N, C-alpha and C positions, 0 to 999 in steps of 0.2 A: 584673459590677457592681464598681465600684472599692472597694477596702478603704481606709477612712480611716486615714491615718497621722498620728502626732503631728508637729508642726512640726519637731522635731529630726530625725526620721527622713526627712522630706521633704527637709530641707536637706542631710543627709548623702548621700541617694540622688542628689540633683541634682548635688552637688559631685563625686561619684565616678563617676557613670555618664553624666549628661546634659550636663555643663558644656561639653564640647567639641563644637562644631557638626559635623555630618556633611556640611555643605555650606557653601561660601563664596559668598554672593550677590554678583553683579556689578551694575553700574549698571542694566543692562536689567531684571534681575530685581526690583530695588528699585523701578524705575519702574513695572513691571507691577503689583506688589502695591500700590504707592501709588495708581495709577489706579483699581484696584478699591476700595480703601478710600475714595477721594475721591468716588466716584459719588454717595452720598447728599448730601455737602456741596455738591458742584457743583449737584445738583438743587435745592437750597435757595438757594444764594448767587447763582446766575445769575438767579434770579427776584426777588431782593430789591428792586432799584430799581423793579420793576413793581407792588409792593404797592399804592401809592396809586392807580395807574391801574386795577388790578383792582377795587378797591373802588368806583371811580367808574363803570367800564364795566358792572359787574354789579349796580350800584345797591344796594350793601351797605355795612356799616360797616368801619372799620379793624380792629376786633376780629375780625370774620368773615373778613376778608382774611388776618389773621395766623393764623387757624385752618387755612388751607391749608398753612402751614408745620408747624404742630403735627400735622396729620393725617398728613403724610408720616413724621414721626418715630414716631408711634404705630403706623402700618403697618409701619415698619421694626422696631420692637420685637417685634411679633407674628411678622413674617417671620423674624427671626433665631431665635426660639424654635422655629419649625417647621423651618427650613432647616438649622440647626446639626446636630440629630440625623440628618437625612437625609444630610448630608455624611459623618457617621460610618458610615452604612450603605452608601451608594452610591459613596463616594469624593468627591473634591473637584471634579473637572471638570464632571460632569454637572449638579449643582445650579446652579453659577454660570452655565453656558451657557444653561440654561433661564431662570433668573432675569433675566439681562441681556436676553434676547430679549423677555421679557414687559414689562420696563421700557421697551423701545422702543415696544411696542404701546400701553402706557398713556400714554406721553408724547404720542403722536399723538392719543389720545382727549382728553387734557387741552387740547390746542390748539383743540378744537372744543366745549368744555364750554359749554352755554348758560346755566347758572345757577351761583351760588356753591355751592349744595348739591351739584350734580353734580361741580364741581371739587374740593370737599373729599373726596367719596367716591373720586374717581379718584386723588387724591393719597395716600389711604390705600393703595390698590392699588399705586401707584408705589413707595411706601416699602416695602411688603411684598416686592415683586419685586427691587428693587435692594439689599435687605438681603443677598441671596445673595452679592453681590460682597464685601461687607465681612466677613461671617462666614467665608467660605471663605478669604479672605486671612489672617485671624487664625489660623484653624486650620492653614493651611499653615505659618505661622511656628512654631506649637507643634509641628508634625510634625518640624521640623528644628532648633529652637533652644530654649533654656531660660535662665531667670535673666537675668543681665546681658547675655548675648548677645541674648536676645529683646528686652529693653528697649532695647538699643542699636539693633537693627534697626527696632523700632517707631518710635523717635525719628527714624531716618533716613527712614522712610516719611513722617513729619510734614513733611519738606521738600517732598515731592511733594504730600501732602495739603494743605499750607498754601499752596504756590505756585499750585496749580490754582484754589482759591477766591479767591486774591488778584486774579486777573484775571477771575473769573467775573462779579462785579457790573458791571465795566466793559464786558465783552463783552455781558452781558445788557442793560445800559442802552443800548448802541449798537444792538443788535438791536431792542429794544422801541421805541427812538426812531425807527427807520426803518420798521419793519413792524408795530409793536404788540406787546402782551404775549403774544399767542397764538403769535407766531413764536418766542418763547423756548423753548417746549416742542418746537417743530420742531428747534431746535438741540440740545436734550437728546436727542431721538431719534437724530440724526446721531451724537452722541458715543457713544451706546449701541451703535450699529452698529459704529463703529470699535473700541470696547472689546471687543465680542463676537469680532471677528476676531483681535484681538491675543491674547485669552485662548485662543481655539481653536488658534492657532499656537504660542503661547509658554509656556502654563502647563503644567508637567508634573504628572502624578498623583503626589501625595506620600503617599497612604494605600493601601498594597498591599492586595490582596484578603484576605490572611491576617489583617490587623489591623482589618478592618471588623467592625462590630457587627450581628449579625442581630437581627431583631425589628422590631416596629412601634411603636405608641403606648405600649404597656406598657414596652418597653425604654427609650424616650425618657423616660417618666415616672420610671423607676427612676434614670436618669442625673441628672435634675433633683433627685430626692429626695436622692441622694448629695451633690450640691452644696449643697443647702439645709441639710443636717446639718452642714456644715463652716462654722462661724460665722466663722472668719477669712477663708475664701474669699468669703463673702457680703459681709463688710465691705469687703474689697479690691475686690470687683466693683462696689460702690457708688461708689468714688472716681471712675472715668471718667464716670459719669453725673452726679455733682455738678459735676465740671469742665465737662461739656457744658452743664449748667444755667446756669453762669456765662456761658459762651460764647454760648449761645442767647438769653439775656436781652439780651445786646448785639446779636446778629444780628437778632433780631426787633424789638427796641425802637429800635435806632439809626436806621432810616429815618425814623421819625416824630419822634424826639427831635431829630435833626440837620436833617432836611429841612423838617419842619413847625414844630418848636420854635425852631430857629435860622436857618431860611430858606435853607439850603444848596440848591444845584441838584443834580440827579441826577449830573452829572459831578463836582461837588465832593465829593459823598458817596462816589462810587465811588473817587475818589482817596484820600480819608481811610480808606476801608475797606481799600484796598491798603496804605497806610502801617501801619495797625494789624495787617494780615496779616503784615507783616515782623516785628513783635514775636512773633506766634504761631510763625512759622517759626524765627526766631532762638532763641527759648527752647527749642524742640525740639532744635535742633542743639547748643546748649550742653549739654542733658541727655545727648545721645548721647555727647559727649566726657566729661562728668562721670561717667557711669555706669561708665566703665572704671576710675575711681579710687575712687569712693564707692559703697557698696552701695545698691541701689534703695530699700530701706525707710528708710535714713537721709535720702535726698533727699526722700522723701514727707513725713517728719515735720518737716522744716525748712520746706518749701515751703508747706504748708497754713496755718500761722500767719501767714506773710508775706502770703499771698493774702487772708486775712481782714483783716489790717491795711490793705491797699491798698483793699479794697472799702469798708471803713469810712471811709477817706479820701475815696473817691468820694461816699459818702453825705453827708459833711460839706460837700463842695463843692456838691452838688446842693441841699442845704438852704440854705446861706448865699449861694450864687452867687459866692463868692470866686474871683477870677481869671478869671471868665467862661468862654467857650468854650475858650480855649487851655489853661487849667488842667484843665478837664474832659477834654479830649482827651489831655493828657499822662498823667493818672491812668488813663484807659481803656487807653492803650498799655501802661503798666506792668502792669496787671491781666492783659491778654491775653498779655503776654510770659511770665507765670507759669502760664498755663492748661495748657500742654503739658508741664509737669514731672511732675506727679503721675500722670496717666492711664497713660502707657506703663510706668512703674515698677510701679504697682499691678496693671496687667493682666498684666505678665510674672510677678510673684510669684504671682498668683492662678492663672494658667494652669499654672505649674510644679507646682501641687499636684494636678492632675488630667489628666496627659498622656494617660491611657488613653481619656479621652472629650474630647479636645481640641475637637472640633467643638461638642459640647454645652456645654462650659465657655465657649468663645468666644461662642457664641450667648447664653448667660446674661449674660455681661458686656456684649455689644453691645445686647441687648434691654433690660437694666436702664438702660444709658446713654441709649438712645433714648426709653424710657418716661419717665425722670426729666426729661430735657430737654424732651420733648413736653408733659409735664404742667406744668412750671414756666414754660416760655417764654411762654405767653400771659398770665401773671400781671401782667407790666408793663403790658400793654394794659388789663387789667381794673382795675388800680389807678390808671389815669389816662393811661398812655402817655407820661409826661414823664420827665425825667432822674431825678427823685426816685424814681419807681416802679421804673425800671430798676436804680438803685443799690440800692434796698431788697431787690429780688429777689436780686441778686448777693450781698449781705451774708448773706441767709438761706441760700443754697446753700453759701457758704464756711464759715459757722458749722456747718452740718450735716456737711460733710465732716470738719472738725476733730473734732467730737464723736464721729462714727462711728469714726474712727481711734483716738481716745483711749479710748473706752469698750469697743469691740468687738475690739480687737487688743492685743497686748502691746507695741506700738511705743514707748509712752512709759513703760513699766514698767522697773524695774531689770533689766538683762540682756535686755530685750525686743527688741532689734534682732537678729532672727534671723540666725544664722550661715549661711554658704553662700548660699542663694537670697535670704534676707531681709536679711542684713545684715552 
């Protein structure tokens, strides 16, 4: 069981013992971890252009179709909570290989789902199993890196994570256009097979037997109890989830806002989605460079107020209609460019506080993110599914992120930018 250390002790320990990586990742290693982290995003984004067709084909509403996106995120949240402790007990390779294999199976079952209820249930299972890839990738990073090094690597992963979904909607739109929305899940199954073989061949075991945690459910519960008692960890762990909520509000709402509200075709939507993805990737790469000069916590405490201001600007545009579609798209691009600044920095700081249970900590962060994103993402549809609803949800998530950082951490207090890891 991890002994809780004060922030100052954590910072000193990280700066003196963990700050130098024991491993220098090459491009292939970053690509591998990026593919693992991108699996859930690809599983959602490749399916985006098909949402209106799914609603029509399965004789259901747009809100029900959006629930197939939310279902995968909820399944992913539960999956990470379960698989994270398993990776602390059995090592990193075995859980991810089993999880990706079962992702392939559920993808094939989604392709033949007869009703929306069946598809939603299968998407929960798909999210549960492909969570193994994400949580293991994050645990592998903490096995070898800490602090700014971890944040920089996570930001580099965003290049892969961002580029893959950049093309996913375009690819999904082309596949669905030729063979229907069910064929998209066949493509997801093929991707899963490729990823399984790459992980099997290329992912080394980073958790030696001597560092693994014995025990079952009780040990996992003790690990989560340790994390929950660390108020600063919990606050930082919420940051990626609230960032995900902003992103998912756009991801889930944009097909209906742009295609139904503004009359864009699926190909035009896919192109705009790719352009906005450039903002996501670009922001992450700027963060990877910036974190070498500026401490992670300082980046977080500047970025969150800026994100709130931008989402408020989007809300004003949605209410007034000023500038029309071009102004809306520009503001969306700026918001998305800011999304990938806070999560990698907050995750790196949070993980550095509990390296002894890295898998459990990574699972907590990932599950929190998936749960928050999954709960919040359908709100735009429930509120009307238009630009105003999407912007309102983004403002709520950005406001919550800033309040959590200000009230539950010392980030904005005098001397509160933690030295070493934090600041």
